[in-house]
C-alpha positions as CSV (number, residue, x, y, z in Angstrom):
1,M,-17.6,-61.1,10.9
2,H,-16.9,-62.1,14.5
3,F,-16.5,-60.2,17.8
4,T,-13.7,-60.1,20.3
5,D,-12.8,-58.2,23.4
6,A,-9.4,-56.7,22.8
7,K,-6.8,-56.1,25.6
8,G,-5.8,-52.7,24.1
9,I,-6.7,-50.4,21.3
10,L,-3.8,-47.9,20.9
11,T,-0.3,-48.6,19.7
12,G,2.8,-46.4,19.5
13,S,4.0,-43.7,21.9
14,G,5.0,-40.1,22.0
15,G,3.3,-37.7,19.6
16,H,1.5,-40.2,17.4
17,L,-0.7,-43.2,18.3
18,G,-2.3,-45.8,16.1
19,M,-5.7,-47.5,16.3
20,N,-7.3,-50.3,14.4
21,I,-10.9,-51.1,15.4
22,Y,-11.2,-54.0,12.8
23,R,-9.0,-56.7,11.5
24,G,-9.5,-57.9,8.0
25,C,-11.3,-56.2,5.2
26,S,-14.3,-56.6,2.9
27,H,-13.1,-54.2,0.1
28,G,-11.5,-57.0,-1.9
29,C,-8.5,-55.0,-3.2
30,I,-6.4,-57.4,-5.2
31,Y,-3.1,-55.9,-4.0
32,C,-3.8,-55.6,-0.3
33,D,-0.6,-55.9,1.8
34,S,-2.6,-56.6,4.9
35,R,-3.2,-60.2,3.6
36,S,0.5,-60.9,4.1
37,K,1.2,-63.8,6.4
38,C,3.6,-61.7,8.5
39,Y,0.5,-60.1,10.1
40,Q,-0.5,-63.5,11.5
41,F,-4.2,-63.6,10.8
42,T,-5.8,-66.6,12.5
43,H,-9.1,-66.2,10.6
44,P,-10.1,-65.7,7.0
45,F,-9.3,-62.2,5.9
46,E,-12.9,-61.4,4.9
47,D,-14.2,-62.7,8.2
48,I,-13.8,-59.3,9.9
49,E,-12.6,-59.3,13.5
50,V,-14.5,-56.6,15.4
51,K,-13.0,-55.2,18.5
52,Q,-16.3,-54.6,20.1
53,N,-14.9,-53.0,23.2
54,A,-12.8,-50.5,21.2
55,P,-14.7,-47.4,22.4
56,Q,-14.4,-48.3,26.1
57,L,-10.7,-49.1,25.7
58,L,-10.1,-45.8,23.8
59,E,-11.9,-43.7,26.4
60,A,-9.9,-45.3,29.2
61,A,-6.7,-44.7,27.4
62,L,-7.4,-41.1,26.5
63,R,-8.6,-40.2,29.9
64,S,-5.2,-41.2,31.3
65,K,-3.2,-39.2,28.8
66,R,-1.7,-36.0,30.1
67,K,-1.0,-34.5,26.6
68,C,-3.1,-34.6,23.5
69,C,-1.7,-35.9,20.2
70,M,-2.7,-37.3,16.8
71,I,-4.3,-40.7,16.6
72,G,-4.0,-42.5,13.3
73,T,-6.4,-45.2,12.0
74,G,-7.0,-47.1,8.8
75,S,-3.4,-48.3,8.1
76,M,-4.2,-52.0,8.4
77,S,-8.0,-52.2,8.1
78,D,-10.4,-49.6,6.6
79,P,-12.5,-48.0,9.4
80,Y,-15.3,-47.6,6.9
81,M,-15.9,-51.1,5.7
82,H,-19.4,-52.4,5.1
83,C,-19.8,-53.5,8.7
84,E,-19.3,-50.0,10.0
85,E,-22.7,-49.0,8.7
86,Q,-24.3,-51.5,11.2
87,L,-21.8,-51.2,14.1
88,G,-20.8,-47.5,14.2
89,L,-17.7,-48.2,16.2
90,T,-15.6,-45.8,14.2
91,R,-18.1,-43.0,14.8
92,Q,-18.1,-43.8,18.6
93,C,-14.3,-43.6,18.7
94,L,-14.3,-40.3,16.8
95,E,-16.8,-38.9,19.3
96,I,-14.4,-39.9,22.1
97,I,-11.4,-38.4,20.3
98,R,-13.4,-35.1,20.0
99,R,-14.5,-35.2,23.6
100,Y,-10.9,-35.5,24.9
101,G,-9.4,-32.9,22.4
102,F,-7.2,-35.3,20.4
103,G,-6.5,-35.1,16.7
104,V,-7.1,-37.8,14.1
105,A,-5.5,-38.9,10.8
106,I,-7.9,-41.3,9.2
107,Q,-7.3,-43.4,6.1
108,T,-10.0,-44.9,3.9
109,K,-11.2,-45.8,0.4
110,S,-14.9,-45.4,1.3
111,D,-17.4,-42.6,0.9
112,R,-19.0,-43.8,4.1
113,I,-16.6,-41.4,5.8
114,L,-19.1,-38.6,4.7
115,R,-21.5,-39.9,7.4
116,D,-19.1,-38.6,10.0
117,I,-18.0,-35.4,8.3
118,D,-19.7,-33.3,11.1
119,L,-17.5,-35.0,13.7
120,L,-14.4,-34.7,11.5
121,E,-15.0,-31.0,11.0
122,E,-15.4,-30.4,14.8
123,I,-12.2,-32.3,15.5
124,N,-10.4,-30.2,13.0
125,E,-11.7,-27.0,14.4
126,Q,-10.7,-27.8,18.0
127,A,-7.5,-29.8,17.2
128,K,-6.7,-31.4,13.9
129,C,-8.2,-33.9,11.4
130,V,-6.4,-35.2,8.3
131,V,-8.4,-37.4,5.9
132,Q,-6.3,-39.8,3.7
133,M,-7.8,-41.3,0.6
134,T,-6.3,-43.9,-1.7
135,L,-6.5,-43.3,-5.5
136,T,-4.9,-45.8,-7.8
137,T,-6.7,-45.5,-11.2
138,Y,-8.9,-43.0,-12.8
139,D,-10.5,-45.6,-15.0
140,D,-13.8,-46.8,-13.5
141,E,-13.7,-50.2,-15.1
142,L,-10.2,-50.9,-14.0
143,C,-11.0,-49.6,-10.5
144,G,-13.8,-52.2,-10.3
145,I,-11.2,-54.9,-10.9
146,L,-8.5,-53.6,-8.6
147,E,-10.8,-52.5,-5.7
148,P,-14.1,-54.3,-6.4
149,N,-16.2,-53.7,-3.2
150,V,-15.7,-50.0,-2.6
151,C,-16.6,-46.8,-4.3
152,N,-14.7,-45.8,-7.4
153,T,-12.0,-43.1,-7.7
154,K,-14.3,-40.4,-9.0
155,R,-16.5,-40.8,-5.9
156,R,-13.5,-40.7,-3.7
157,I,-12.5,-37.4,-5.4
158,E,-15.9,-36.0,-4.5
159,V,-15.1,-37.0,-0.9
160,L,-11.8,-35.1,-1.0
161,E,-13.7,-32.1,-2.5
162,E,-16.2,-32.1,0.3
163,M,-13.4,-32.3,2.9
164,Q,-11.8,-29.3,1.2
165,R,-15.0,-27.3,1.5
166,R,-15.1,-28.0,5.2
167,G,-11.5,-26.9,5.7
168,I,-10.3,-30.5,6.5
169,P,-6.8,-31.2,5.0
170,T,-6.4,-34.2,2.8
171,I,-3.6,-36.6,1.8
172,V,-3.8,-38.8,-1.2
173,W,-2.1,-42.2,-1.3
174,L,-1.2,-42.6,-5.0
175,T,-0.3,-46.2,-4.4
176,P,0.1,-49.0,-5.3
177,I,1.1,-48.3,-8.9
178,L,0.9,-51.8,-10.5
179,P,3.5,-52.5,-13.2
180,Y,1.9,-52.8,-16.7
181,I,-1.6,-52.2,-15.3
182,N,-2.1,-48.6,-13.9
183,D,1.4,-47.3,-14.4
184,T,0.8,-44.9,-17.3
185,A,1.4,-41.2,-17.5
186,E,-2.1,-40.8,-18.6
187,N,-3.5,-42.4,-15.5
188,V,-1.2,-40.7,-13.1
189,S,-1.7,-37.3,-14.8
190,A,-5.5,-37.6,-14.5
191,I,-5.3,-38.3,-10.8
192,L,-2.8,-35.5,-10.2
193,E,-5.0,-33.0,-12.0
194,E,-7.9,-33.9,-9.7
195,C,-5.6,-33.6,-6.7
196,V,-4.7,-30.1,-7.7
197,R,-8.3,-29.2,-8.5
198,V,-9.6,-30.2,-5.0
199,G,-6.6,-28.8,-3.2
200,V,-5.0,-31.8,-1.5
201,K,-2.3,-31.1,1.1
202,G,0.0,-33.9,0.1
203,I,0.5,-37.0,-2.1
204,I,2.2,-40.2,-1.0
205,S,3.5,-42.5,-3.8
206,F,6.1,-44.8,-2.2
207,G,8.3,-45.0,-5.3
208,M,5.7,-45.7,-8.0
209,G,5.4,-49.5,-7.6
210,L,4.0,-52.4,-5.7
211,T,5.2,-54.6,-2.8
212,L,4.4,-58.3,-2.5
213,R,5.1,-60.9,0.1
214,E,3.8,-64.3,1.2
215,G,0.0,-64.3,1.4
216,D,-0.4,-61.1,-0.5
217,R,1.5,-62.4,-3.5
218,E,-0.6,-65.5,-4.0
219,Y,-3.9,-63.5,-3.8
220,Y,-2.6,-60.9,-6.2
221,Y,-1.3,-63.5,-8.7
222,A,-4.7,-65.3,-8.6
223,A,-6.4,-62.0,-9.5
224,L,-3.9,-61.5,-12.4
225,D,-4.7,-64.9,-13.8
226,K,-8.4,-64.1,-13.7
227,H,-8.3,-60.5,-15.0
228,F,-5.0,-60.2,-16.9
229,P,-4.1,-63.5,-18.5
230,G,-0.3,-63.9,-18.9
231,M,0.5,-61.0,-16.6
232,K,1.6,-63.3,-13.7
233,E,4.2,-65.0,-15.8
234,R,5.5,-61.6,-16.9
235,Y,5.8,-60.5,-13.2
236,I,7.6,-63.7,-12.3
237,R,10.1,-63.3,-15.2
238,E,10.9,-59.7,-14.4
239,Y,10.6,-59.6,-10.6
240,G,10.9,-63.2,-9.3
241,N,10.0,-63.2,-5.6
242,A,11.1,-59.7,-5.0
243,Y,9.4,-57.7,-2.2
244,E,9.6,-54.4,-4.2
245,L,8.3,-54.3,-7.7
246,P,8.9,-50.8,-9.2
247,S,7.1,-49.8,-12.3
248,P,9.4,-49.7,-15.4
249,N,8.0,-46.2,-15.8
250,K,9.1,-45.2,-12.3
251,K,11.4,-42.4,-13.4
252,E,8.9,-40.7,-15.6
253,L,6.0,-41.0,-13.2
254,T,8.1,-39.8,-10.2
255,A,9.2,-36.7,-12.2
256,L,5.5,-36.1,-13.1
257,L,4.5,-36.3,-9.5
258,R,7.4,-34.1,-8.3
259,D,6.9,-31.4,-11.0
260,T,3.1,-31.2,-10.5
261,C,3.4,-31.0,-6.7
262,R,6.2,-28.4,-6.8
263,E,4.2,-26.2,-9.2
264,H,1.1,-26.3,-7.0
265,G,2.6,-26.3,-3.5
266,I,1.6,-29.9,-2.6
267,M,3.8,-32.0,-0.4
268,Y,5.1,-35.1,-2.1
269,K,8.0,-36.4,0.1
270,E,6.8,-39.2,2.4
271,D,8.6,-37.8,5.4
272,E,7.0,-34.4,5.0
273,C,3.5,-36.0,4.6
274,F,3.9,-38.2,7.6
275,A,5.4,-35.4,9.7
276,F,2.3,-33.2,8.9
277,M,-0.1,-36.0,9.8
278,S,1.8,-36.7,13.1
279,E,2.1,-33.0,14.2
280,F,-0.4,-32.0,16.8
281,P,-1.1,-28.3,16.3
282,D,-0.6,-25.4,18.7
283,K,-3.9,-23.7,18.6
284,S,-2.6,-20.6,20.3
285,G,-2.3,-18.8,16.9
286,Q,1.3,-19.6,16.1
287,M,1.7,-20.9,12.5
288,S,3.4,-24.3,11.9
289,I,6.3,-24.7,9.6
290,F,4.2,-27.3,7.8
291,D,2.0,-24.5,6.5
292,F,4.9,-23.7,4.2
293,I,6.2,-27.1,3.2
294,G,5.9,-28.0,-0.4
295,T,5.9,-24.4,-1.7
296,E,9.6,-24.2,-2.5
297,E,10.9,-25.0,-5.9
């Protein structure tokens, strides 16, 4: 990893702001879109860029805000990579978010988030905290291939369960669904059953497929050659250089997701999930319309 002094830490405007403390990732997920050349990395992806002044920038930014809102983090780089154990920048930023009364929507694949569950609970009590966890395959062996340097799906489900016990709402990213690899009804059903059991608020699937573009595609295909011989050629025959690669089982899997979520009152439409994560609550006692989303048939 290497260190830099960033000029700013927050992006966006209005009711939702974004924050990425790190650039790059050490999880090694074979499908990672953040490797795409469009993001203009000037350093190797695994050489994590650390915005060492992130807490100072965040405090200065929040101090000047007249109105609290939600702050999202983890969309580009996981805030709980291996280096976070040593650096603790995510925790410092969460402490600042709590201090100034803002909310947070935090996305990760790592059980390191449990280190900060005390802060997340406090943020949720005074404002709002939403924890997002990516689940792609219920099979431990396959998980070790797709996401080699991070805890497996069953451990992530334990994290979701602990968040539920603390009253912290959770969103699951059931994505990507890789054609001919994890796109089976058996796999998706197993994940959905656990989502129901632990009481997740919403599930995002983005159409039951995968996206590939320059930079990401080459890395993914190299992994296919290593772990799934012949699969790359099948992808090329069926998808060419397409950006969107829907699973051939998309219709069946989408219906499975929809029916399960409707039955158990879980949000499954992307716009509803994102609206929930972006909405800063009114703590005066008035209920939000999002308390009811996902219950209709």
